[in-house]
Backbone as CSV, one residue per row, in Angstrom:
resi,resn,N_x,N_y,N_z,CA_x,CA_y,CA_z,C_x,C_y,C_z
1,UNK,-12.975,-8.938,-22.063,-14.041,-8.636,-21.101,-13.781,-9.391,-19.793
2,UNK,-13.926,-8.677,-18.678,-13.688,-9.307,-17.388,-14.792,-10.297,-17.039
3,UNK,-14.445,-11.258,-16.179,-15.443,-12.198,-15.682,-16.402,-11.457,-14.752
4,UNK,-17.550,-12.060,-14.475,-18.543,-11.445,-13.589,-17.949,-11.213,-12.199
5,UNK,-17.108,-12.146,-11.757,-16.478,-12.026,-10.438,-15.584,-10.801,-10.355
6,UNK,-14.788,-10.579,-11.400,-13.873,-9.448,-11.386,-14.606,-8.132,-11.633
7,UNK,-15.698,-8.165,-12.357,-16.522,-6.961,-12.503,-17.090,-6.544,-11.147
8,UNK,-17.483,-7.535,-10.346,-18.005,-7.261,-9.012,-16.912,-6.673,-8.126
9,UNK,-15.677,-7.161,-8.297,-14.543,-6.631,-7.544,-14.359,-5.153,-7.844
10,UNK,-14.465,-4.786,-9.113,-14.383,-3.377,-9.502,-15.494,-2.571,-8.843
11,UNK,-16.699,-3.088,-8.922,-17.878,-2.358,-8.461,-17.835,-2.067,-6.960
12,UNK,-17.202,-2.941,-6.189,-17.158,-2.752,-4.742,-16.033,-1.809,-4.308
13,UNK,-15.159,-1.415,-5.228,-14.085,-0.479,-4.906,-14.592,0.955,-5.017
14,UNK,-14.116,1.828,-4.136,-14.596,3.210,-4.080,-14.401,3.964,-5.394
15,UNK,-13.385,3.614,-6.160,-13.116,4.318,-7.413,-14.138,4.017,-8.499
16,UNK,-14.954,2.972,-8.291,-15.903,2.559,-9.319,-17.334,2.459,-8.791
17,UNK,-17.499,2.672,-7.492,-18.796,2.405,-6.849,-19.945,3.221,-7.418
18,UNK,-19.674,4.428,-7.919,-20.743,5.296,-8.419,-20.897,5.254,-9.937
19,UNK,-20.181,4.356,-10.591,-20.337,4.210,-12.033,-21.658,3.502,-12.349
20,UNK,-22.244,3.864,-13.481,-23.440,3.160,-13.939,-23.028,1.803,-14.501
21,UNK,-24.007,0.935,-14.732,-23.699,-0.376,-15.288,-23.058,-0.232,-16.670
22,UNK,-23.491,0.757,-17.434,-22.925,0.994,-18.760,-21.462,1.438,-18.650
23,UNK,-21.192,2.327,-17.678,-19.823,2.801,-17.479,-18.915,1.662,-16.999
24,UNK,-19.434,0.833,-16.110,-18.655,-0.321,-15.644,-18.356,-1.286,-16.784
25,UNK,-19.323,-1.422,-17.685,-19.123,-2.301,-18.844,-17.991,-1.766,-19.718
26,UNK,-17.952,-0.433,-19.885,-16.879,0.174,-20.678,-15.520,-0.063,-20.022
27,UNK,-15.483,0.133,-18.689,-14.235,-0.101,-17.950,-13.805,-1.561,-18.073
28,UNK,-14.760,-2.468,-17.964,-14.465,-3.903,-18.020,-13.845,-4.296,-19.352
29,UNK,-14.279,-3.642,-20.412,-13.758,-3.972,-21.748,-12.298,-3.579,-21.902
30,UNK,-11.865,-2.569,-21.146,-10.476,-2.115,-21.280,-9.621,-2.513,-20.069
31,UNK,-10.162,-3.367,-19.201,-9.432,-3.840,-18.023,-8.977,-5.278,-18.238
32,UNK,-7.762,-5.552,-17.804,-7.175,-6.882,-18.022,-6.828,-7.515,-16.675
33,UNK,-7.194,-8.768,-16.521,-6.819,-9.543,-15.330,-5.426,-10.107,-15.557
34,UNK,-4.516,-9.836,-14.613,-3.107,-10.217,-14.788,-2.631,-11.041,-13.594
35,UNK,-1.954,-12.137,-13.882,-1.284,-12.929,-12.849,0.182,-12.510,-12.803
36,UNK,0.670,-12.268,-11.604,2.027,-11.746,-11.444,2.855,-12.716,-10.602
37,UNK,3.986,-13.122,-11.124,4.860,-14.042,-10.400,5.579,-13.331,-9.263
38,UNK,6.035,-14.089,-8.278,6.776,-13.526,-7.156,8.013,-12.772,-7.652
39,UNK,8.199,-11.557,-7.150,9.308,-10.661,-7.483,9.219,-10.070,-8.892
40,UNK,8.120,-10.318,-9.585,7.939,-9.724,-10.908,7.532,-8.260,-10.772
41,UNK,8.086,-7.401,-11.635,7.755,-5.984,-11.641,6.490,-5.742,-12.466
42,UNK,5.562,-4.999,-11.876,4.374,-4.567,-12.619,4.702,-3.338,-13.459
43,UNK,5.446,-2.433,-12.855,5.934,-1.260,-13.583,7.173,-0.731,-12.882
44,UNK,7.921,0.118,-13.599,9.175,0.631,-13.070,9.139,2.146,-12.946
45,UNK,9.907,2.647,-12.028,10.032,4.079,-11.783,10.456,4.786,-13.070
46,UNK,9.667,5.800,-13.479,9.982,6.562,-14.689,9.318,6.031,-15.937
47,UNK,8.736,4.842,-15.876,8.060,4.245,-17.034,6.770,5.008,-17.353
48,UNK,6.461,5.167,-18.632,5.220,5.825,-19.037,4.017,5.055,-18.495
49,UNK,3.092,5.791,-17.880,1.937,5.162,-17.226,0.732,5.139,-18.154
50,UNK,0.270,3.947,-18.473,-0.932,3.774,-19.285,-2.077,3.160,-18.486
51,UNK,-1.741,2.599,-17.315,-2.737,1.901,-16.501,-2.546,2.207,-15.028
52,UNK,-3.616,2.036,-14.255,-3.474,1.921,-12.812,-4.043,0.565,-12.412
53,UNK,-3.992,0.210,-11.126,-4.198,-1.191,-10.764,-5.079,-1.357,-9.523
54,UNK,-5.716,-2.520,-9.460,-6.481,-2.940,-8.293,-6.009,-4.345,-7.933
55,UNK,-5.558,-4.505,-6.709,-5.027,-5.808,-6.290,-6.160,-6.743,-5.880
56,UNK,-6.205,-7.906,-6.510,-7.230,-8.919,-6.223,-6.728,-9.901,-5.166
57,UNK,-5.461,-10.302,-5.292,-4.900,-11.291,-4.372,-3.386,-11.120,-4.311
58,UNK,-2.804,-11.389,-3.147,-1.357,-11.278,-2.998,-0.948,-9.975,-2.327
59,UNK,0.292,-9.551,-2.567,0.819,-8.305,-2.009,1.726,-7.652,-3.048
60,UNK,1.661,-6.320,-3.118,2.497,-5.558,-4.033,3.307,-4.540,-3.247
61,UNK,4.608,-4.543,-3.474,5.506,-3.586,-2.814,5.701,-2.366,-3.699
62,UNK,5.473,-1.175,-3.149,5.749,0.078,-3.851,7.002,0.688,-3.248
63,UNK,8.003,0.968,-4.086,9.283,1.434,-3.548,9.999,2.362,-4.518
64,UNK,10.690,3.358,-3.946,11.572,4.231,-4.705,12.946,3.578,-4.796
65,UNK,13.646,3.870,-5.873,15.038,3.445,-5.999,15.876,4.695,-6.184
66,UNK,16.802,4.944,-5.251,17.630,6.147,-5.321,18.679,6.010,-6.409
67,UNK,19.320,7.131,-6.739,20.376,7.113,-7.759,21.568,6.267,-7.319
68,UNK,21.699,6.077,-5.981,22.787,5.236,-5.453,22.398,3.765,-5.425
69,UNK,21.149,3.473,-5.791,20.707,2.083,-5.828,20.052,1.585,-4.560
70,UNK,19.763,2.499,-3.615,19.111,2.114,-2.373,17.591,2.139,-2.536
71,UNK,16.936,1.115,-1.995,15.478,1.020,-2.108,14.806,1.519,-0.840
72,UNK,13.754,2.332,-1.022,12.938,2.795,0.111,11.506,2.340,-0.130
73,UNK,11.042,1.411,0.695,9.675,0.908,0.563,8.710,1.971,1.067
74,UNK,7.772,2.351,0.219,6.787,3.377,0.568,5.531,2.748,1.151
75,UNK,5.095,1.648,0.553,3.863,1.008,1.013,3.827,-0.433,0.509
76,UNK,3.039,-1.241,1.185,2.762,-2.600,0.727,1.249,-2.687,0.539
77,UNK,0.821,-2.946,-0.698,-0.594,-2.969,-1.055,-1.181,-4.349,-0.789
78,UNK,-2.365,-4.351,-0.181,-3.064,-5.600,0.134,-4.340,-5.709,-0.715
79,UNK,-4.899,-6.907,-0.829,-6.080,-7.129,-1.686,-7.233,-6.153,-1.403
80,UNK,-7.867,-5.712,-2.502,-8.990,-4.788,-2.397,-8.599,-3.338,-2.562
81,UNK,-7.283,-3.068,-2.562,-6.810,-1.682,-2.660,-6.265,-1.380,-4.060
82,UNK,-6.499,-0.163,-4.493,-5.974,0.285,-5.785,-4.630,0.977,-5.563
83,UNK,-3.856,1.115,-6.632,-2.589,1.831,-6.543,-2.203,2.385,-7.903
84,UNK,-1.384,3.438,-7.879,-0.903,4.150,-9.072,-1.997,4.951,-9.756
85,UNK,-3.138,5.174,-9.083,-4.215,5.943,-9.713,-3.896,7.429,-9.801
86,UNK,-3.027,7.936,-8.904,-2.728,9.367,-8.902,-2.013,9.815,-10.172
87,UNK,-1.303,8.906,-10.836,-0.521,9.298,-12.023,-1.408,9.781,-13.159
88,UNK,-2.684,9.375,-13.157,-3.552,9.771,-14.272,-3.812,11.274,-14.296
89,UNK,-3.545,11.958,-13.175,-3.788,13.401,-13.113,-2.511,14.221,-13.271
90,UNK,-1.403,13.552,-13.528,-0.141,14.249,-13.748,-0.007,14.662,-15.201
91,UNK,0.720,15.766,-15.427,0.943,16.219,-16.803,1.701,15.177,-17.603
92,UNK,2.868,14.781,-17.068,3.646,13.703,-17.676,3.312,12.427,-16.913
93,UNK,2.570,11.555,-17.537,2.101,10.353,-16.848,3.212,9.305,-16.793
94,UNK,3.996,9.386,-15.719,5.062,8.406,-15.504,4.967,7.885,-14.079
95,UNK,5.221,6.600,-13.917,5.164,6.021,-12.579,6.306,6.580,-11.733
96,UNK,6.016,7.063,-10.515,7.064,7.664,-9.679,7.867,6.650,-8.880
97,UNK,7.478,5.380,-8.936,8.184,4.354,-8.162,8.034,2.988,-8.825
98,UNK,8.620,1.975,-8.216,8.535,0.601,-8.711,7.436,-0.163,-7.989
99,UNK,6.777,-1.055,-8.699,5.776,-1.939,-8.090,6.204,-3.379,-8.342
100,UNK,6.417,-4.126,-7.259,6.925,-5.494,-7.341,6.050,-6.431,-6.524
101,UNK,5.747,-7.591,-7.088,4.919,-8.569,-6.375,5.724,-9.259,-5.281
102,UNK,5.132,-9.322,-4.085,5.735,-10.082,-2.983,5.006,-11.416,-2.913
103,UNK,5.446,-12.360,-3.702,4.723,-13.622,-3.830,3.748,-13.548,-4.994
104,UNK,3.196,-14.691,-5.347,2.251,-14.793,-6.461,1.044,-13.884,-6.202
105,UNK,0.707,-13.040,-7.170,-0.364,-12.054,-6.987,-1.253,-11.976,-8.222
106,UNK,-2.447,-11.403,-8.016,-3.397,-11.196,-9.111,-3.872,-9.753,-9.070
107,UNK,-3.840,-9.100,-10.226,-4.255,-7.692,-10.283,-5.174,-7.442,-11.464
108,UNK,-5.932,-6.353,-11.348,-6.701,-5.846,-12.478,-5.973,-4.624,-13.002
109,UNK,-5.636,-4.637,-14.293,-4.924,-3.538,-14.935,-5.959,-2.664,-15.654
110,UNK,-6.161,-1.434,-15.168,-7.235,-0.563,-15.651,-6.665,0.539,-16.524
111,UNK,-7.167,0.676,-17.727,-6.678,1.664,-18.681,-7.007,3.088,-18.227
112,UNK,-5.995,3.934,-18.136,-6.167,5.301,-17.643,-7.040,6.135,-18.579
113,UNK,-6.798,6.077,-19.889,-7.561,6.904,-20.838,-9.046,6.592,-20.781
114,UNK,-9.372,5.317,-20.689,-10.778,4.910,-20.606,-11.409,5.430,-19.322
115,UNK,-10.688,5.303,-18.232,-11.213,5.746,-16.935,-11.436,7.254,-16.926
116,UNK,-10.468,8.017,-17.447,-10.597,9.474,-17.474,-11.767,9.923,-18.341
117,UNK,-11.980,9.227,-19.429,-13.087,9.565,-20.329,-14.429,9.429,-19.602
118,UNK,-14.555,8.390,-18.791,-15.789,8.184,-18.035,-15.922,9.221,-16.921
119,UNK,-14.806,9.580,-16.282,-14.847,10.591,-15.224,-15.362,11.929,-15.742
120,UNK,-15.026,12.260,-16.979,-15.460,13.525,-17.560,-16.979,13.669,-17.576
121,UNK,-17.670,12.544,-17.648,-19.139,12.592,-17.704,-19.779,12.142,-16.389
122,UNK,-18.962,11.992,-15.324,-19.489,11.507,-14.053,-18.920,12.326,-12.892
123,UNK,-19.487,13.531,-12.648,-18.991,14.398,-11.564,-18.973,13.705,-10.205
124,UNK,-19.970,12.863,-9.925,-20.043,12.182,-8.635,-18.819,11.296,-8.444
125,UNK,-18.432,10.593,-9.494,-17.256,9.736,-9.420,-15.982,10.568,-9.276
126,UNK,-15.967,11.742,-9.929,-14.811,12.631,-9.811,-14.568,13.019,-8.354
127,UNK,-15.642,13.390,-7.659,-15.519,13.767,-6.251,-15.062,12.581,-5.407
128,UNK,-15.513,11.391,-5.778,-15.118,10.177,-5.054,-13.606,9.969,-5.176
129,UNK,-13.104,10.133,-6.387,-11.668,9.961,-6.628,-10.876,11.037,-5.894
130,UNK,-11.370,12.280,-5.933,-10.698,13.371,-5.234,-10.610,13.083,-3.734
131,UNK,-11.695,12.534,-3.184,-11.704,12.190,-1.767,-10.681,11.131,-1.438
132,UNK,-10.583,10.120,-2.304,-9.626,9.022,-2.067,-8.192,9.536,-2.152
133,UNK,-7.915,10.395,-3.149,-6.570,10.932,-3.300,-6.222,11.873,-2.151
134,UNK,-7.221,12.588,-1.638,-6.996,13.462,-0.475,-6.611,12.634,0.744
135,UNK,-7.269,11.492,0.921,-6.933,10.602,2.028,-5.488,10.117,1.905
136,UNK,-5.093,9.770,0.672,-3.719,9.321,0.435,-2.719,10.440,0.765
137,UNK,-3.083,11.687,0.413,-2.197,12.828,0.672,-2.038,13.051,2.168
138,UNK,-3.151,12.978,2.898,-3.092,13.140,4.354,-2.239,12.025,4.975
139,UNK,-2.400,10.805,4.476,-1.610,9.680,4.973,-0.126,9.927,4.718
140,UNK,0.208,10.365,3.498,1.612,10.595,3.137,2.216,11.707,3.990
141,UNK,1.445,12.766,4.230,1.917,13.877,5.061,2.180,13.409,6.486
142,UNK,1.269,12.592,7.001,1.413,12.064,8.348,2.671,11.187,8.452
143,UNK,2.891,10.352,7.414,4.063,9.467,7.412,5.358,10.265,7.377
144,UNK,5.381,11.321,6.587,6.579,12.168,6.504,6.868,12.802,7.864
145,UNK,5.820,13.267,8.537,6.000,13.860,9.866,6.596,12.851,10.845
146,UNK,6.104,11.615,10.802,6.609,10.583,11.702,8.068,10.257,11.392
147,UNK,8.430,10.280,10.106,9.804,9.972,9.718,10.756,11.071,10.159
148,UNK,10.308,12.319,10.042,11.171,13.463,10.337,11.277,13.725,11.838
149,UNK,10.156,13.590,12.545,10.091,14.027,13.934,10.380,12.934,14.963
150,UNK,10.361,11.655,14.554,10.481,10.582,15.535,11.535,9.560,15.123
151,UNK,12.034,8.833,16.122,13.082,7.846,15.861,12.488,6.482,15.488
152,UNK,13.375,5.520,15.202,12.941,4.200,14.751,12.122,3.448,15.785
153,UNK,12.457,3.619,17.052,11.718,2.936,18.113,10.272,3.409,18.139
154,UNK,10.090,4.715,18.028,8.734,5.284,17.988,7.958,4.713,16.804
155,UNK,8.596,4.701,15.622,7.900,4.256,14.415,7.521,2.779,14.492
156,UNK,8.407,1.960,15.081,8.100,0.537,15.213,6.941,0.316,16.190
157,UNK,6.985,0.967,17.340,5.895,0.801,18.317,4.577,1.280,17.730
158,UNK,4.615,2.385,17.028,3.394,2.903,16.380,2.847,1.885,15.381
159,UNK,3.743,1.261,14.613,3.327,0.235,13.656,2.690,-0.949,14.375
160,UNK,3.320,-1.415,15.445,2.809,-2.575,16.180,1.428,-2.287,16.767
161,UNK,1.259,-1.116,17.356,-0.028,-0.758,17.951,-1.115,-0.631,16.886
162,UNK,-0.747,-0.092,15.730,-1.728,0.107,14.654,-2.155,-1.212,14.027
163,UNK,-1.283,-2.231,14.087,-1.568,-3.499,13.422,-1.932,-4.633,14.377
164,UNK,-2.003,-4.328,15.672,-2.340,-5.361,16.652,-3.796,-5.791,16.534
165,UNK,-4.024,-7.085,16.699,-5.382,-7.625,16.680,-5.989,-7.481,18.078
166,UNK,-7.222,-7.939,18.233,-7.898,-7.842,19.531,-7.137,-8.578,20.629
167,UNK,-6.424,-9.606,20.217,-5.650,-10.382,21.195,-4.263,-9.778,21.430
168,UNK,-4.054,-8.552,20.891,-2.787,-7.827,21.059,-1.592,-8.550,20.446
169,UNK,-1.822,-9.252,19.346,-0.706,-9.859,18.637,-0.658,-9.335,17.204
170,UNK,0.534,-9.401,16.632,0.775,-8.903,15.275,1.455,-9.997,14.474
171,UNK,0.871,-10.356,13.333,1.513,-11.277,12.400,2.072,-10.451,11.246
172,UNK,3.373,-10.394,11.134,3.997,-9.600,10.079,3.658,-10.201,8.716
173,UNK,3.122,-9.384,7.835,2.716,-9.872,6.516,3.823,-9.730,5.478
174,UNK,4.917,-9.074,5.859,6.057,-8.899,4.948,7.333,-9.275,5.688
175,UNK,8.393,-9.513,4.942,9.694,-9.842,5.542,10.196,-8.658,6.377
176,UNK,11.013,-8.946,7.373,11.459,-7.892,8.287,12.320,-6.842,7.581
177,UNK,13.061,-7.239,6.553,13.868,-6.236,5.840,12.975,-5.240,5.100
178,UNK,11.813,-5.711,4.621,10.868,-4.814,3.946,10.198,-3.902,4.964
179,UNK,9.826,-4.464,6.112,9.243,-3.647,7.182,10.235,-2.574,7.619
180,UNK,11.498,-2.950,7.756,12.524,-1.980,8.150,12.597,-0.830,7.153
181,UNK,12.535,-1.157,5.868,12.580,-0.123,4.841,11.355,0.787,4.927
182,UNK,10.177,0.207,5.184,8.961,1.003,5.363,9.113,1.988,6.520
183,UNK,9.780,1.540,7.575,9.933,2.372,8.764,11.177,3.261,8.693
184,UNK,11.885,3.188,7.554,13.109,3.983,7.336,14.173,3.730,8.406
185,UNK,14.357,2.463,8.722,15.445,2.064,9.598,16.168,0.878,8.969
186,UNK,17.382,0.604,9.432,18.137,-0.523,8.903,17.612,-1.821,9.514
187,UNK,17.717,-2.950,8.790,17.256,-4.236,9.335,17.875,-4.568,10.684
188,UNK,19.175,-4.251,10.836,19.834,-4.547,12.110,19.288,-3.662,13.246
189,UNK,18.851,-2.442,12.877,18.246,-1.552,13.876,16.890,-2.090,14.300
190,UNK,16.128,-2.608,13.341,14.834,-3.214,13.661,15.030,-4.389,14.626
191,UNK,15.984,-5.241,14.332,16.261,-6.390,15.211,16.658,-5.932,16.606
192,UNK,17.497,-4.892,16.668,17.948,-4.386,17.971,16.783,-3.848,18.799
193,UNK,15.888,-3.102,18.149,14.748,-2.522,18.878,13.806,-3.624,19.355
194,UNK,13.583,-4.635,18.519,12.727,-5.754,18.928,13.311,-6.470,20.147
195,UNK,14.634,-6.671,20.134,15.291,-7.328,21.276,15.193,-6.463,22.524
196,UNK,15.350,-5.166,22.331,15.271,-4.229,23.456,13.883,-4.257,24.094
197,UNK,12.844,-4.218,23.259,11.469,-4.243,23.774,11.154,-5.586,24.434
198,UNK,11.749,-6.653,23.902,11.558,-7.985,24.490,12.198,-8.066,25.870
199,UNK,13.425,-7.541,26.002,14.128,-7.566,27.283,13.381,-6.758,28.338
200,UNK,12.684,-5.710,27.892,11.914,-4.875,28.808,10.573,-5.520,29.183
201,UNK,10.293,-6.681,28.576,9.054,-7.382,28.886,7.818,-6.752,28.262
202,UNK,8.029,-5.931,27.215,6.903,-5.245,26.578,6.292,-6.075,25.451
203,UNK,7.122,-6.916,24.833,6.660,-7.762,23.726,7.365,-9.106,23.792
204,UNK,6.839,-10.078,23.042,7.572,-11.311,22.765,7.597,-11.484,21.252
205,UNK,8.696,-12.025,20.748,8.855,-12.202,19.298,9.101,-13.669,19.003
206,UNK,8.251,-14.236,18.158,8.412,-15.619,17.722,8.360,-15.624,16.200
207,UNK,9.538,-15.518,15.575,9.636,-15.423,14.121,8.869,-14.185,13.633
208,UNK,7.782,-14.377,12.866,7.018,-13.245,12.343,5.779,-12.944,13.187
209,UNK,5.726,-13.538,14.364,4.588,-13.309,15.271,5.061,-12.521,16.488
210,UNK,4.418,-11.386,16.736,4.800,-10.524,17.847,3.602,-10.333,18.768
211,UNK,3.802,-10.604,20.047,2.750,-10.431,21.045,3.054,-9.179,21.873
212,UNK,2.068,-8.288,21.962,2.219,-7.082,22.773,1.763,-7.405,24.192
213,UNK,2.711,-7.388,25.125,2.416,-7.797,26.500,1.916,-6.642,27.366
214,UNK,2.447,-5.456,27.125,2.076,-4.298,27.943,1.716,-3.130,27.018
215,UNK,0.494,-3.159,26.538,0.033,-2.177,25.556,0.066,-0.763,26.122
216,UNK,-0.374,-0.600,27.354,-0.417,0.740,27.960,0.979,1.357,28.024
217,UNK,1.978,0.546,28.400,3.348,1.060,28.486,3.899,1.398,27.103
218,UNK,3.555,0.599,26.115,3.980,0.900,24.737,3.368,2.213,24.267
219,UNK,2.112,2.427,24.592,1.452,3.688,24.210,2.106,4.873,24.908
220,UNK,2.507,4.690,26.153,3.148,5.772,26.894,4.473,6.175,26.258
221,UNK,5.185,5.205,25.691,6.478,5.496,25.060,6.318,6.456,23.894
222,UNK,5.254,6.266,23.096,5.098,7.114,21.910,4.313,8.403,22.216
223,UNK,3.757,8.484,23.395,3.058,9.709,23.790,4.038,10.699,24.428
224,UNK,4.960,10.160,25.217,5.906,11.029,25.936,7.044,11.450,25.029
């Protein structure tokens, strides 16, 4: 049985927000709190899926591994977000990618069969899940369009603008090689583009801290 704190974490997530207290109690009985060491795999591509997950603390990298052994980072999950929930609706429930902890992390491992059983009797929750998965699909479609239609410079500037704080600075939460993989460019290409933007006076780079100096000009680059 989960602690009261972790039950509250479940309740505040969109996938569980409309469950009754009785339904949440059932979920809690089949949910396990797991501590994950840095670089430890939660699951592997092709592995039979029995659970999906909610990240409590840390970061989780989701990545494909090609037959040639090349890794493509699809997403980096941050606390409060669920992942691998889409597999519960597949005919053959197998994880389509690898999930690896980037540093010490804490997750809730939620049993798929238990969750599906509750969904069958909770239409409101079903619609909630459908909405969340639709958002993920729209996001994935948008990302594919950006990868196909635009170059690495465009993708990096778009990332910086999307992640800039009010003070127009960005603190990279992952290593640059992982960011490069997310943006589908080589690490050396990422470094080259950062240097290029710095020389143009558009940004400054101090290790993992990037300051956007001319936001309007950066926006113009990705608009034109």
